[in-house]
Backbone as a printed PyTorch tensor [residue, N CA C, xyz], in Angstrom:
tensor([[[  1.0850,  -1.1840,  -0.2930],
         [  0.2120,  -0.3350,  -0.1720],
         [  0.6970,   1.2730,   0.0500]],

        [[  0.6820,   2.1280,  -0.6570],
         [  1.2220,   3.1400,  -1.0570],
         [  0.6580,   4.3520,   0.5090]],

        [[  1.1220,   5.6000,   0.5120],
         [  0.9250,   6.3810,   1.6450],
         [ -0.4620,   7.0800,   1.0740]],

        [[ -0.2760,   7.5970,  -0.4200],
         [ -1.6650,   7.7110,  -1.1090],
         [ -3.2090,   6.8230,  -0.5920]],

        [[ -3.0260,   5.2750,  -0.7880],
         [ -3.8540,   4.4790,  -0.5290],
         [ -3.9710,   4.1100,   1.5190]],

        [[ -2.8630,   4.8760,   2.1320],
         [ -3.5750,   4.8510,   3.7000],
         [ -4.2480,   5.9870,   3.9430]],

        [[ -4.0720,   7.1820,   2.8720],
         [ -4.6350,   7.9070,   3.7400],
         [ -5.7590,   7.8140,   2.9180]],

        [[ -6.2180,   7.5730,   2.2450],
         [ -7.5740,   7.5570,   1.8180],
         [ -7.9660,   6.4690,   2.3680]],

        [[ -7.9110,   5.3670,   2.7120],
         [ -8.3120,   4.4400,   3.5070],
         [ -8.4420,   4.9160,   5.0840]],

        [[ -7.7210,   5.9650,   5.3220],
         [ -8.1700,   6.3950,   6.8090],
         [ -9.5570,   7.4220,   6.7310]],

        [[ -9.2410,   8.3420,   5.9020],
         [-10.4750,   9.3140,   5.3330],
         [-11.7880,   8.1300,   5.3650]],

        [[-12.0300,   7.0350,   4.8200],
         [-13.1010,   6.4520,   4.6420],
         [-13.1910,   5.5140,   5.5470]],

        [[-12.5230,   5.3100,   6.4760],
         [-12.8750,   4.9220,   8.1220],
         [-13.3410,   6.2320,   8.8560]],

        [[-12.4140,   7.0970,   8.6240],
         [-13.3840,   8.2600,   9.5360],
         [-14.6840,   8.6260,   8.9520]],

        [[-15.6320,   8.4620,   7.8970],
         [-16.3200,   8.8180,   7.1570],
         [-17.4910,   8.4130,   7.7180]],

        [[-16.6790,   6.9900,   7.5310],
         [-18.2060,   5.0410,   8.0210],
         [-18.5180,   5.7890,   9.4720]],

        [[-17.2860,   6.3590,  10.3900],
         [-17.4260,   6.5620,  11.7620],
         [-18.4750,   7.5310,  11.7710]],

        [[-18.2320,   8.3000,  11.1980],
         [-19.1730,  10.2040,  11.0020],
         [-21.0280,   9.4990,  10.5680]],

        [[-20.2730,   8.0030,   9.6420],
         [-22.0240,   8.0100,   9.2980],
         [-22.8220,   7.1980,  10.3490]],

        [[-21.9770,   6.4710,  11.2350],
         [-22.8490,   5.7410,  12.1370],
         [-23.1180,   6.5770,  13.2230]],

        [[-22.1460,   7.8470,  14.1260],
         [-22.4920,   8.5060,  14.7520],
         [-23.5380,   9.3590,  14.2500]],

        [[-23.9420,   9.4860,  13.0660],
         [-25.1190,  10.4390,  12.7670],
         [-26.5360,   9.5770,  12.4160]],

        [[-26.4890,   8.4540,  12.7080],
         [-27.0730,   7.1280,  12.7320],
         [-27.7660,   7.0650,  13.7770]],

        [[-27.1860,   7.5100,  14.9380],
         [-27.6400,   7.1480,  16.0420],
         [-28.6840,   7.7150,  16.4940]],

        [[-29.3030,   7.4080,  17.1300],
         [-30.7840,   8.6420,  17.6580],
         [-30.8190,   8.7770,  18.9470]],

        [[-30.9250,  10.1770,  19.3020],
         [-30.8910,  11.0940,  20.6760],
         [-32.3870,  10.7040,  20.6850]],

        [[-32.9670,  10.6920,  22.0890],
         [-34.0980,  10.7760,  22.5780],
         [-34.0380,  12.2600,  23.5320]],

        [[-35.0450,  12.7310,  23.8920],
         [-35.0370,  14.3760,  24.8410],
         [-36.2320,  13.6890,  25.9820]],

        [[-36.2130,  13.6900,  27.1910],
         [-36.8120,  13.7100,  28.0250],
         [-36.9530,  14.6480,  29.1500]],

        [[-38.4530,  15.1190,  29.8690],
         [-38.3890,  15.9940,  30.7450],
         [-38.1820,  14.9850,  32.2760]],

        [[-37.6930,  15.9290,  33.1210],
         [-37.7230,  14.5340,  33.9900],
         [-37.4510,  15.8060,  35.5990]],

        [[-38.0460,  15.6830,  36.6820],
         [-38.6200,  16.2260,  37.7500],
         [-38.2490,  14.9870,  38.8780]],

        [[-37.5110,  16.3050,  39.7120],
         [-36.8140,  15.3520,  40.7830],
         [-37.4100,  15.6630,  42.3490]],

        [[-36.7540,  15.2120,  43.5610],
         [-37.7550,  15.7640,  44.7800],
         [-38.0670,  16.8180,  44.8390]],

        [[-36.8080,  17.4470,  44.5120],
         [-37.4370,  18.9060,  44.8840],
         [-38.3640,  19.6180,  43.5780]],

        [[-38.9470,  18.5930,  43.1210],
         [-40.1430,  19.1970,  42.0830],
         [-38.9890,  20.0820,  41.0300]],

        [[-37.7720,  20.0690,  40.4230],
         [-37.1250,  21.0050,  40.0030],
         [-37.3360,  20.1510,  38.5360]],

        [[-37.6040,  20.6710,  37.4830],
         [-38.0760,  20.2390,  36.1310],
         [-36.2880,  20.3770,  35.2330]],

        [[-36.2200,  19.4920,  34.8430],
         [-35.1930,  19.5410,  33.7460],
         [-34.9820,  18.9110,  32.6650]],

        [[-34.5010,  18.7800,  31.6400],
         [-34.6210,  17.9570,  30.4300],
         [-33.4200,  17.4690,  30.1810]],

        [[-33.1590,  15.8770,  29.3740],
         [-32.2440,  15.1460,  29.4950],
         [-32.0140,  14.4500,  28.1900]],

        [[-30.9620,  14.6860,  27.8520],
         [-30.6370,  13.8160,  26.5690],
         [-29.8770,  12.8070,  26.7480]],

        [[-30.3470,  11.7190,  26.1310],
         [-29.9900,  10.4040,  26.0620],
         [-30.2480,   9.4100,  24.7120]],

        [[-29.0000,   8.9410,  24.2800],
         [-29.1750,   7.9630,  23.3180],
         [-29.9480,   6.5080,  23.6550]],

        [[-30.5730,   6.2640,  24.9750],
         [-31.3280,   5.1880,  25.6020],
         [-33.1130,   5.4690,  24.7440]],

        [[-33.4200,   4.3060,  24.5050],
         [-35.0410,   4.8250,  24.3050],
         [-35.7030,   4.6780,  25.6780]],

        [[-36.7550,   5.1110,  25.6620],
         [-37.7690,   5.3540,  27.1050],
         [-37.5940,   4.1640,  28.4760]],

        [[-37.8410,   2.7530,  27.3060],
         [-37.3570,   1.5690,  28.5700],
         [-36.1380,   1.1580,  29.2440]],

        [[-35.4770,   1.9900,  28.3940],
         [-34.0270,   1.6440,  28.8340],
         [-33.6500,   2.6260,  29.8970]],

        [[-34.1170,   3.9050,  29.6150],
         [-34.3070,   5.0410,  31.0310],
         [-34.6170,   4.8960,  32.1150]],

        [[-36.0870,   3.9190,  32.0960],
         [-36.9350,   3.9200,  33.2010],
         [-36.0750,   2.6540,  33.9700]],

        [[-36.1210,   1.6670,  32.9360],
         [-34.8820,   0.5390,  33.4740],
         [-33.6380,   1.2920,  34.5620]],

        [[-32.8920,   2.3070,  34.0280],
         [-31.8230,   2.5260,  34.8620],
         [-32.1250,   3.9430,  36.2670]],

        [[-33.4970,   4.1330,  35.6500],
         [-34.0860,   5.2300,  36.7740],
         [-34.3230,   4.0260,  37.8390]],

        [[-35.1180,   3.1000,  37.9420],
         [-35.3960,   1.9990,  39.0890],
         [-34.2390,   1.4380,  39.7540]],

        [[-33.2350,   1.1350,  39.1000],
         [-31.7310,   0.6070,  39.7850],
         [-31.4270,   1.9210,  40.5250]],

        [[-31.6370,   3.1220,  40.0040],
         [-31.1650,   4.3830,  40.7160],
         [-31.8280,   4.5470,  41.7470]],

        [[-32.8770,   4.4910,  41.5280],
         [-34.1970,   4.2840,  42.8890],
         [-33.9840,   3.3770,  44.0660]],

        [[-33.1390,   1.8780,  43.5660],
         [-32.6760,   1.3350,  44.3720],
         [-31.7170,   1.4610,  45.3770]],

        [[-30.5280,   2.8120,  44.7980],
         [-30.0950,   2.4930,  45.9320],
         [-30.1860,   4.5350,  46.6970]],

        [[-30.8310,   4.6420,  46.3100],
         [-31.0090,   6.2950,  46.3660],
         [-32.1370,   6.9320,  47.4210]],

        [[-32.1540,   7.6350,  48.3050],
         [-33.4560,   7.7700,  49.1090],
         [-33.9810,   8.9120,  48.3910]],

        [[-33.2610,   9.6330,  47.9870],
         [-33.9230,  11.0790,  47.5250],
         [-33.4870,  11.0030,  46.1520]],

        [[-33.9530,  11.6530,  45.0450],
         [-33.9010,  11.8340,  43.7690],
         [-33.7600,  13.1550,  43.2600]],

        [[-32.1910,  13.5010,  42.5380],
         [-31.2940,  14.5890,  42.3590],
         [-31.4990,  14.3540,  41.0950]],

        [[-32.0890,  15.0540,  39.9970],
         [-30.9780,  15.3380,  38.0630],
         [-30.0640,  14.9740,  38.5140]],

        [[-29.3280,  16.0320,  38.8320],
         [-27.9590,  15.6640,  38.1810],
         [-27.6240,  14.4890,  38.9960]],

        [[-27.7490,  13.9760,  39.8120],
         [-27.1250,  12.8730,  40.5530],
         [-27.5900,  11.5760,  40.2150]],

        [[-28.8700,  11.8630,  39.1450],
         [-29.4680,  10.7920,  38.3550],
         [-28.8040,  10.7610,  37.1260]],

        [[-28.0600,  12.0140,  36.3280],
         [-27.8260,  11.9750,  34.9910],
         [-26.5350,  11.6870,  35.2280]],

        [[-25.8690,  11.7730,  36.2540],
         [-24.6100,  11.3510,  36.6820],
         [-24.3670,   9.7080,  36.4980]],

        [[-25.1700,   9.0800,  36.8790],
         [-25.2230,   7.8650,  37.3780],
         [-25.4760,   6.8800,  35.7650]],

        [[-26.8900,   7.3290,  35.2590],
         [-26.9840,   7.4660,  33.9000],
         [-25.8840,   7.4630,  32.9990]],

        [[-24.8680,   8.1850,  33.0980],
         [-24.1790,   8.4840,  32.2890],
         [-23.0190,   7.7540,  32.1810]],

        [[-22.9270,   6.8040,  33.0320],
         [-22.2610,   5.5150,  33.2970],
         [-22.8050,   4.5210,  32.3920]],

        [[-23.8990,   4.1520,  32.0070],
         [-24.4730,   3.2280,  31.0550],
         [-24.5520,   4.2850,  29.3690]],

        [[-24.7520,   5.5090,  29.6200],
         [-25.0360,   6.0470,  28.3340],
         [-24.1430,   7.1150,  28.6410]],

        [[-22.8110,   7.2380,  27.4840],
         [-22.3830,   8.3840,  27.3220],
         [-22.9380,   9.9610,  26.9170]],

        [[-23.7340,   9.4960,  26.1790],
         [-24.6380,  10.5760,  25.8390],
         [-25.3870,  11.1810,  26.6500]],

        [[-25.9880,  10.9360,  27.9130],
         [-26.8950,  11.1030,  28.6330],
         [-26.3680,  12.3600,  29.2950]],

        [[-27.1210,  13.5550,  29.2910],
         [-26.5710,  15.2310,  29.9760],
         [-27.8240,  15.7470,  30.1550]],

        [[-27.7750,  16.7390,  30.9380],
         [-28.9200,  17.7420,  31.5330],
         [-28.7850,  18.5630,  30.1780]],

        [[-29.6780,  19.2100,  29.5750],
         [-30.0450,  19.8270,  28.6080],
         [-30.3960,  21.2350,  29.3260]],

        [[-29.6810,  22.4220,  29.3280],
         [-30.3700,  24.1640,  29.8150],
         [-31.3040,  24.6010,  29.0050]],

        [[-32.5830,  24.5040,  29.3330],
         [-33.7510,  25.4900,  28.3810],
         [-33.9540,  26.7420,  28.7490]],

        [[-33.5010,  27.8190,  28.1920],
         [-33.9650,  28.9830,  28.5490],
         [-34.9660,  29.5250,  27.5890]],

        [[-35.7270,  30.5870,  27.9800],
         [-36.8480,  31.2840,  27.0750],
         [-36.4480,  32.4110,  26.1300]],

        [[-36.5540,  32.6220,  25.2550],
         [-36.0660,  33.8310,  24.2790],
         [-37.5880,  34.6400,  24.0490]],

        [[-37.4750,  35.1810,  24.2930],
         [-38.6290,  36.6250,  24.2620],
         [-38.6310,  37.8620,  22.6390]],

        [[-39.3330,  38.0360,  21.6120],
         [-39.0680,  38.5980,  20.8410],
         [-40.4000,  39.6490,  20.8780]]])
């Protein structure tokens, strides 16, 4: 293989990785905690899997706070994060 062939192969691999990443579906959820604080959650897990991990989290915690749950969920879903939502007026 020539240097040019290696470069082309590397570009094709990176393009394939990007295509796989763009095929990944993201889900958005509204979530309330014990303080009745509303947050929005982004996750690559469908609803049933988020529910599963929520039940697991509830088994080991007495109180439920969104940032703590999302840190827990992040161990199972690297895409999980709180989304900050702000109002815009015009």
